N, C-alpha and C positions, 0 to 999 in steps of 0.2 A: 737328364743324366748328370752325376753327381761328378765333379772336377778332380783332379788326381794331382793337381798341381800343389796342393798344401804340405805335403810331404817330401821329405829328402828323397832323392835318386835312389839312393843305396835302401833304403827303407821300402820304397816302392818294389825295387828289384826282389828283396826278399819277401815282399807280401805276394808276387809273381810266383814264385818259387813255391810257396806255401799253396797257392792257390792249385798250381799243377801237383803237386805230390798229393794234396786231398781229392782231386778228381781221379788221379790214378789209381790210388789205392784207399778210399773212403771208409772202408772198414778195418783199417790197419791199425790196432791199439796204440802200438809204439809211435807210429807218425801221429796220430791224435794227441798223444801225451806231449811229445817235443812241439807239436803246436800250439798246445795249452802252454807250455812253458815259454814259449816266444812271445806268445799275446801277454804273458803276466809280466815280463819283462819290462816292457814300456807301453805305458798307456797310447804312444802313437803308433804301436803295432798293429791294435785293433782299428784302429782309424783307417790307418793303410790299407790294410785287408778290405774291409767294408768298401772303400772308394775303388780298389782294383777289381772287387766282386761285381759290384755295381756297374761299370764299365764292362766287363766281359759280358755280363746279361745283355746291356746295352747293344754290346756288337754282336749279339746273336744273330739277326735277320741276315746279315751280310756275311757271315765267317764260312759259307760256302759258296760264295761269288769266288770268281777267279779273276787277280789281277797280279801283276808281277811280283809283287814285294811279298805278298801273301802267300803265293805258291812258293816261293824261295824260303821264307820263314818256316813255312809247316813241312818243307822238305827237308829242312837240317835235323838231321839226329846225330849226336857224338857217337863214336864205336862204344859198344857195351864194355869194353875193358877198362874205360876210363873209372876212376873212382865214382862213387854213387852221388856224392856232394858235387863233384865237376860233372857229372850228367845233368843234375839237377840246374846248376847254374848255366849250362850251355841250353836246355830249354827254356830258362828264363830269358836267354838272349834272344831265342825266337818270339818269345812270346811277348816281349818289348817291342820288336819290330812290328809285329802284327798290330799289337794297342797303337803304336804311332801311327802307322800307315792310316787306320781306323779313324784317329782323329784328324790327321792331315786332310783326308778324303771325304769323310763320312760323317764327321760330328757337324752340330749345327753352325760352327763356326769355318766346316771345312770347305774344299773347292766343289764338290758335289752335293753336300748333307744326305740326309736320309728321312724318307717321310714315316710318320707316324700317324695311326689311326686312333680318334677318341669317339665314344659313343655311349649313348643312354638308351635303356629301354622306357616303356611307358611309364609314366609317375616318377620316373628317377632325374636327379640332376647330378651334376658333376663339375668340380673347379679343376681345372688343369693348370698348372705354372710352367710356361714354358724357358726354353734355355736362356732368352733374351731377358727375362722378368716379367714379359707380360703374361696375363693371364686370361683363361678363356671360362667363362660359366656356360654349360651345355644344359640346355632345358630338356624336357620330356621327349624321348624318341627323335634324337637328333646324333646326326655323326658328321664328324668333319675329318680332314686329312692336312696334316701340317707337312710343310715341307721347307725348313731354313737351309741356308749355306752362306757364305761369307758375300755374298753378293745382293741376296734378295731373302724376304720372309712372306710366303706364300701359304694361304690358308684355303682349303676347298669346303664350302657348306655343302655338302652332300645333300642333307635334309635336315629340318627342323629349325631351331632357334638357337642362338648363341650371343653372349653378352663379351665383349672385347674389351679388356683395359689395357693398353697397349704402351709399352716403354718405347719413346720415340727415338730413332736412330735415322739421322737423315741420310747416310750413308747406305744404309738397307731398308728400302721400303717396305711396310708392312700392309698387304693387299689381301682382302676378302673375295675370291670367286665363287658367284652364285648363278650357275646356267650363263646367261650372258650377259650377266651386270658383274662389275668389279665395282671395291669400296677399297679406296686408298686413304690410309689413315695418316694425319697430319698432327699427332700426338693428341691422343683422344680416346675416350670410353663412349662405346657405341653398341646398339643390339641389332643384329641382322636376323630377320624371319624370313623363311622359305614357304611360302604360302602356295596354295593351288594354281592360282591366277596370277602371283604377284611376288616380288620382293621386296619386304619394306625394311626400312633403315630409319633408325631412332638415333640421335647424338645426343649423348648425355654433357659429355664435356670437350672441348676442343673443336675440332674440325675435321670434316671428311671429303672426300671427292668421290661422288657416285657418278659411275659411267656405263651408258647403255651402248646402243649400236650407233656409235657415231654421235655421241653427244652427253655432255657432262654437265652435273650439278654440285655446287659446295653447299654443304649443309653445315649449319653452325650449331653451338648447344642451344638444346630445347627444341631445335627441329626436326622434322620427319618428311620422309617421302619414299613413295612406292616407284616400282618400275612394273608394269604388266607385260604377260607375255605376249600382247601385241606391239612389245617394244616402244611404249610411251610412258614418259613420266606421268604419275598420276598422285593424286593426294592418299595419305597413309588413312588408314581406317581409325584408328585410335587418337582421342583428344588429346594427350598429355604424356610426357615421359612416365611420370609414375606409374600411369596406368599401364604403360608397353612393359616395364620392366617388373611389376608388381610379382610377376612369377619367380623372382630372385627371391622373393622372402616366402616361397611357397602361396601365394594369392593370387586370384584372378579378380580384376575390379571391371564391372561392366557400368557404363555410364550413358543410358540409353541405346544399347546395343540390341539390334534386331537378334530375336529369340533363337533365328535360326545360326547365324553366326554365334552366339553365344555357346548353344549347343555344340557347334563343331568345335569350339576352344574346349569346352569341358572335355569333350570326347577324345583329345589329344593325352590325356593324362591316365587314360583307362582303358582296360581292353575290353572294352564293351562296345555294341553297336548302338546307338542313340538314333531313333528316327523319329521323325516329326511328318505323320502323313497328311496331315489338312496345310496347304501351303499358305493359309490365310494366318493360321498360328505364326508363323515364321517371322511375319512383321511386326509382332508385339514385342516391345521394348522392356529391355532388363535392365535394371540399376540394382547395383550391391556391390559388395566385397566378399569372397567364398575362399575357403581353404581347398586348394588343389586336391587335396588326398582324400578329402570327404565328399564323395561322390553321393551318395544317399543323403546327406544334409543339403549338398548343393541343389539338388533336384527337387528336394520336399521345399526349400525355400522358396525356387521359382514357382513352384504350384502355389504357394502363400501368396506371391506376389500378383501372379498373373491367373488367368482363368483357363488353367490347364490342370490336369490330373497324371500323374505316372502310374505306369503299368508296366511289370516286369514279364517279360516273354523270355521263359528259360534263364540260364546263369548269366548268357552273354548279351542280351538284347533287351533293350526297354523303349517302350514307344511312350512319346507325350500325345495327349489325345485333349481335346475340348471339354471341359468341365462339364459342360451342360450335357455331353454323352453320358456321362456316369449317372447323371439325375434321371436322365431317360431310362437307363438300365435298372435302377433299382426299383 
């Protein structure tokens, strides 16, 4: 959310008045012209209006919620016999109250905060800058819920994988929750991946504390650890941090990774089902670097490296079979 503290109080109040007037009569040409004249009068007017408009949009999720100051502000309506300019000034006063209450209660620095959700689809990546200056990089098919307030910074990783670059604040701890695991930042850049049977954490810089059911571990830069669904700390699957975080550059790097696991990783980025009917093939080892968006190139490269063939079954199903079966059928 954009801060509205960079403009004077008088300019903010004028911007709020224009916001209300334009929302009330969006098609009125006279109001539009007067608004254009106001914008042209001072470059700060446009800046103030953009900031107020952004804050108004940010408050949209809780404008319908009931709390005393909000209800009093919205109930306030001046008598219609007052001049138009005075009515708008009165509306502005009510809006200022509402915006002020919103900041005090629901902003990321407010008493309660307000949750925000971010997500990506298959094959997508997204970087989100948070209110405290921290950033999240979301990998494919990922969902997070962010809840900041003046006491804490809390992120739930609902599914998928995210890289966190955290601005340290000793008075407001930054914690990532994934199921029954929590990861507490101590001034850090780290990756968290929610897998089917474990939660994996890899620390690029700094230090984190990883807590399971009744036990904790500290991870320093370059270290990795996973917590399994049977509530045990176990070794992470990857070998180094560069391999773990290669997705941030749109790559998958496999260093002796079993084919079954490699195909599961490849499948995260594409809306297809990749099957490997022969369990013996799943143990073959894959080495190489691949572009995440190039499905056919990845699978063809795997077929060149290993004794397998790629068979497309319809538009959304791919089967990898032993290469010997191809020769037998030719």
